[in-house]
Steps between C-alpha positions, in 0.01 A plus 500: 500500500726807485549669836381857541777562754854592391772244555671652804873426512601790723345605828343844476666599828838452329399750229396794716847654459553387139530748212178588321635374168566156649155487658338591167689218324404244764136602478499467121661155519251398772776436752341751737142584588371858535268377777788364705711807427230738623459300819878498557528877452202561728675294768811717464288817521339375822833393650656839418207718608722696741692640203182689402551431130130492410204727565245269335543126435251363245525135605169364373514702179855375435389141552212545253742651247737205555231239434408674174867530401551128560215415263641735237850353532357153450325627186831622356473874571855637459472856629836604652383552860216249515466382860786718634406664836594869527461779757383852409598826672188642659479811284406314182124464464373142516142425400302374799801511735559778751762756389606720794812676361635442850267768634218556745306706246462213251493213749163374364538580129415202277561589132273371225781458246864395495792733444649457152802307631283267708286434194811410298628264771162329521488480122831313506349253748642625831318436828465784752580398860432838657600862544832598659580759764649837406588836647176699530395623154847382385645824639804375692775241497495338845168312475414606856126507441288645785181325384615158379812436703873558463639257243816309597804393301492121447880481531495676839155591641656768720571697182281671240429335164509831314204642316267588382471153339631337819226240528563383144872451568424310820258272314769410247790450742296317764354256248143631523448534124681416177553873431328830577389821335624834632505868413792742497483881526842571652641151551208308648569176309880513502548605864312205659657266243846615613426493874326160496717326239295448183483638146301819438433658160380854428432490125519791258244766590173439319585150378282335767152653540409656836127540434315373805794559733442767765741782406772654713683717245351494150824569312709268722289187555611167353369144542727196495587159646688375805635152438753237605701505176573726206334249265184526709502880465551471125203265463274724706607809304404320181153435643458849647600676178330251265817503292718215375843470654793660320843345451712515813841645399826322577697651789804564283281737295423717804694785661434549872525846655553496876361826635700712740489856631345684799170307487686171548753595769275438799462121479549248781827304465318165484289629212796651314709183525213276389432718197871515408513119519191475278653736241818291504290190431339669201841605372623139525186389317593718202364852556732793435484740795589861561437763768253772412380822666177682413503834690130566433407208729571733793178686411279191506400503868371856484317442171336186638402666827321788326342281230372221724374721781308725261349211304409298811339805662289547187386135510393532865381863502134433583554234767783700654269799535196307629653222713870558577488285817418196287867495391796369698720777636795457260287490185278787615808717561642426154168581333457824693851612407428412137192724503729797578724461193459793258411423139815687393717254697328206332560653156867568576541142623364369170745713304788358706353154450533537123869587542553196724337277243722642226813446713412133543426467130850629426649253749361215290711621208799379706361188669215252454408434865551702818582333834479623860363385836122479516504648850779670692424294813394150598160454667494716815328394823128573528457848648840639398459843344857622444818363342835628623777581251786597728408844633200526265151352515245412232137396535449125441237577235742727312783245517273231358367698202811702414633255238168381356298819447697638201360223285139576587560861400646390166289187441804281432463124565681386816558155646609411855682167525633349825876519531685183602589596860660332798312720746163403642309798361426529126648766272360596160687594183299744289535477123356769270460493122371736230125529446351177368824301541402271789668211314839651593400493867396137477829404334710660773272392782495140390880498475523624858261228617707235324 
């Protein structure tokens, strides 16, 4: 009689840090069991509870999903993510599972339907382990959450993981899920990916649906994956966009533009040297490189500040008026400042935004991919608020978003890939391509991994 259990050749505990693509192959070949995988990830979540990666863990639901997935695998179901356990940032609606958006206001909200991206992941066969921690309402990059706990970097728990998708990055790096879903309004996927040491993809604006995700800035919000490898991110993008994969270009076909100028001068030496070493690796792998300056990038911080504060204040206008003390202090202050922005300033910011977009479009007449650090600093200690640059200071939040936010304003796809570093703390290389050309990012990112 044929067994209804997969033939297990590899212990599930050995797969908790394996790439998603490998896990999917082992599940399809019945060399791994989704039931055992779920149990192994749940053990890692319990063991790492002090990292505060999760707000809600759906243990029994995940086990039910795993039993059903095992039956479907035995029946020959070949969906690409069948039986693969994933974690979801807690601002994407999940039917029947609490969705708090990291807030006190929505701490008991249980949606009736899934967000569009969650529906697509489920449709591809993925299992949902739970909902990950984030900066309150996704409005911040430290992941110091006053209601659900300060998330900790899995590489060094005395440091921040970055945000706002910090819990998702922790889940990936600490082996708590095969991959995770995040959102990115000013860098919220790429920043925690860089600080924790995983891959983070912000796709082209509008290519991945955000229906059912609680908004932060309507014209800036993106959804995307945090993963262990570039191949994992490519597979998840294919599922999230419902599109077939395009040909990945050869490196010798691609011209790499290394950005320089005032925006890139304030970078920690460890970050600068790691990024230079990564660019040198890409050059040796066949990419043609050149230095490039885009003066309009100097406007990006101001444009982002006006745009995001105004849009976020509009999202929260009613709650902010009726129950301001239900917000943490940092988020409440940002929202109150946003409510003071004149409509004329918002309009002027959008005009400048068009010029920034056009400047980047022109840059891609000269190169095929842009390269720069993902963040100007490595993960700072929990509680640090300022970064010193000689006689100058910069807010930690500003230093973390300075190099990522231009690509939310312009909607360009951007990928953060860990640099090969000798130091203990991770550094991310950010790669940016023209709209719809994520395949260029995957080609360069995979070469760097290799």
